[in-house]
C-alpha positions as CSV (number, residue, x, y, z in Angstrom):
1,X,-0.2,-0.2,-0.1
2,X,1.4,3.3,-1.0
3,X,0.5,6.8,1.2
4,X,0.9,10.1,-0.2
5,X,3.4,12.3,1.2
6,X,2.1,15.9,2.6
7,X,4.2,18.5,0.9
8,X,5.6,18.9,5.0
9,X,7.1,15.2,4.6
10,X,7.9,14.9,0.6
11,X,11.7,14.2,-0.1
12,X,13.1,17.7,-0.8
13,X,15.6,16.7,-3.5
14,X,12.4,15.0,-5.5
15,X,10.5,18.1,-5.2
16,X,13.9,20.4,-6.7
17,X,14.3,17.5,-8.8
18,X,10.8,17.9,-10.1
19,X,11.2,21.8,-10.5
20,X,14.5,21.6,-12.4
21,X,12.8,19.3,-15.1
22,X,9.8,21.8,-15.5
23,X,11.9,25.0,-15.4
24,X,14.6,22.8,-18.1
25,X,11.6,21.9,-20.4
26,X,10.6,25.6,-20.3
27,X,13.5,26.9,-21.3
28,X,13.4,24.2,-24.4
29,X,10.6,25.3,-25.2
30,X,11.8,28.7,-25.6
31,X,14.5,28.2,-27.5
32,X,13.2,26.3,-30.0
33,X,10.8,29.0,-30.3
34,X,13.6,31.1,-30.8
35,X,14.9,29.1,-33.2
36,X,12.5,28.5,-35.4
37,X,12.2,32.4,-36.0
38,X,15.8,32.7,-36.3
39,X,14.9,29.9,-39.6
40,X,11.8,32.3,-40.2
41,X,14.4,35.1,-40.2
42,X,16.3,33.7,-42.6
43,X,13.4,32.3,-45.1
44,X,11.8,35.9,-45.0
45,X,15.3,38.2,-45.1
46,X,14.6,39.5,-41.6
47,X,17.9,41.6,-40.7
48,X,17.7,41.1,-36.7
49,X,15.5,39.4,-34.6
50,X,17.6,40.9,-31.4
51,X,16.3,43.2,-29.2
52,X,16.6,46.9,-29.8
53,X,19.0,48.8,-27.7
54,X,17.7,52.4,-25.9
55,X,21.0,53.6,-28.0
56,X,19.5,53.2,-31.0
57,X,16.1,55.0,-30.4
58,X,18.3,58.0,-29.0
59,X,20.8,58.5,-31.4
60,X,19.0,60.7,-33.0
61,X,18.0,62.7,-29.1
62,X,19.2,64.0,-26.5
63,X,17.6,63.7,-22.8
64,X,16.1,66.3,-21.4
65,X,15.3,64.6,-17.5
66,X,14.9,61.4,-16.2
67,X,12.2,60.5,-13.5
68,X,11.8,57.5,-11.4
69,X,8.2,56.4,-11.0
70,X,8.3,53.8,-8.5
71,X,7.0,50.0,-8.6
72,X,4.4,49.7,-11.1
73,X,2.5,46.8,-13.0
74,X,3.7,46.8,-16.7
75,X,2.7,44.9,-19.7
76,X,5.3,42.8,-20.8
77,X,4.4,43.3,-24.1
78,X,5.4,47.2,-23.7
79,X,9.2,45.9,-23.2
80,X,10.9,46.5,-26.4
81,X,14.4,46.1,-25.7
82,X,17.6,46.9,-23.5
83,X,20.1,49.3,-22.7
84,X,22.5,47.3,-22.9
85,X,24.4,45.7,-26.0
86,X,25.2,42.9,-24.7
87,X,21.7,41.8,-23.4
88,X,20.7,42.7,-27.0
89,X,21.9,39.3,-28.0
90,X,21.5,37.5,-25.2
91,X,17.3,37.8,-26.3
92,X,15.1,38.1,-29.3
93,X,12.8,40.6,-29.7
94,X,10.2,38.3,-27.6
95,X,12.5,38.0,-25.2
96,X,13.7,34.0,-25.9
97,X,17.0,33.2,-24.6
98,X,19.3,33.2,-27.9
99,X,22.5,32.2,-26.0
100,X,23.9,28.7,-23.9
101,X,25.5,30.7,-20.8
102,X,22.6,32.0,-20.2
103,X,21.0,28.9,-19.7
104,X,21.7,28.0,-15.5
105,X,21.0,31.8,-14.7
106,X,17.9,30.9,-16.9
107,X,16.4,27.7,-15.6
108,X,17.6,29.2,-11.8
109,X,14.6,32.6,-12.1
110,X,12.5,29.4,-13.5
111,X,13.2,27.0,-10.5
112,X,12.1,30.1,-8.1
113,X,9.0,31.6,-10.3
114,X,8.1,27.8,-10.3
115,X,8.1,27.4,-6.8
116,X,6.2,31.0,-6.0
117,X,9.3,32.6,-4.5
118,X,8.7,36.2,-5.0
119,X,11.6,38.0,-6.8
120,X,12.4,41.8,-6.8
121,X,10.5,43.7,-9.7
122,X,12.7,44.5,-12.8
123,X,14.5,47.9,-13.4
124,X,12.7,49.3,-16.8
125,X,13.5,52.5,-18.6
126,X,10.2,54.1,-20.1
127,X,10.4,56.3,-23.4
128,X,6.4,57.4,-24.3
129,X,4.4,54.0,-23.8
130,X,8.0,51.7,-24.3
131,X,10.5,50.1,-22.1
132,X,14.2,48.9,-22.2
133,X,15.6,46.9,-19.3
134,X,17.9,47.8,-17.7
135,X,17.8,44.8,-15.1
136,X,15.4,41.7,-15.3
137,X,15.9,40.6,-18.3
138,X,16.0,36.6,-17.4
139,X,12.9,37.4,-15.1
140,X,11.2,38.8,-18.2
141,X,12.0,35.8,-20.4
142,X,11.0,33.8,-18.3
143,X,7.1,35.6,-17.0
144,X,7.0,35.3,-20.8
145,X,7.7,31.7,-21.2
146,X,5.4,31.2,-18.9
147,X,2.5,33.2,-20.3
148,X,2.1,36.1,-17.5
149,X,1.2,39.2,-19.3
150,X,2.3,41.6,-16.6
151,X,5.3,42.4,-14.4
152,X,6.9,44.3,-11.3
153,X,9.0,46.9,-12.4
154,X,11.1,49.8,-10.9
155,X,10.9,52.8,-13.7
156,X,12.8,55.6,-14.4
157,X,10.5,57.9,-17.1
158,X,13.0,59.8,-20.0
159,X,12.0,63.0,-21.9
160,X,13.9,63.5,-24.6
161,X,14.4,66.0,-27.1
162,X,13.1,64.5,-30.1
163,X,9.9,62.9,-31.2
164,X,10.4,59.1,-30.1
165,X,8.2,57.3,-33.3
166,X,11.8,59.3,-36.0
167,X,14.0,57.4,-33.3
168,X,12.2,54.6,-33.6
169,X,12.2,54.8,-37.2
170,X,15.5,55.3,-37.4
171,X,17.0,51.6,-34.8
172,X,14.4,49.9,-36.5
173,X,16.1,50.5,-39.8
174,X,17.5,46.7,-39.0
175,X,14.2,44.6,-38.3
176,X,12.0,44.6,-41.0
177,X,8.8,44.4,-38.4
178,X,9.7,46.8,-35.9
179,X,8.9,45.1,-32.4
180,X,9.0,48.5,-31.3
181,X,6.0,49.6,-32.9
182,X,4.5,45.9,-33.3
183,X,5.5,44.0,-29.6
184,X,5.2,40.4,-30.4
185,X,3.1,38.2,-28.3
186,X,4.7,35.0,-27.9
């Protein structure tokens, strides 16, 4: 006869093992979708599936002021880029992982989310109605992979001297479909 263990008597190793298996499945699904998007990009001649960077958008603009807005809930589809050149190559335009060196960190964040640990808010820079990630790329990637629609974020809002649409247009010349004007759902 088998006895069912409740969570207080369950083997923590088995629980962690199950968390890791679920996290790996989630990672594999996200990277597979990223791979398919790369293939589609090759055949449709998309120039890049990498995240846009804030510097690309601000090339023709001057920052007039910045203001901390505190912690707010943000629609994940409004997060369209990164403040970091390096991270622009680590995740695609849908925040799916592109580089193997991110796997361990991604799995750690996924296991924490699956086990319902509260993670710190991501840090975003707001430009008009769009957001660029300063800190929290993996948390956003995992949240999107899990189908979450919103994420808690500390926000710094920028005011700039030129119109955003011009700057976005210039930055998006590397992309056939502009992820900033048309964020893609996962």
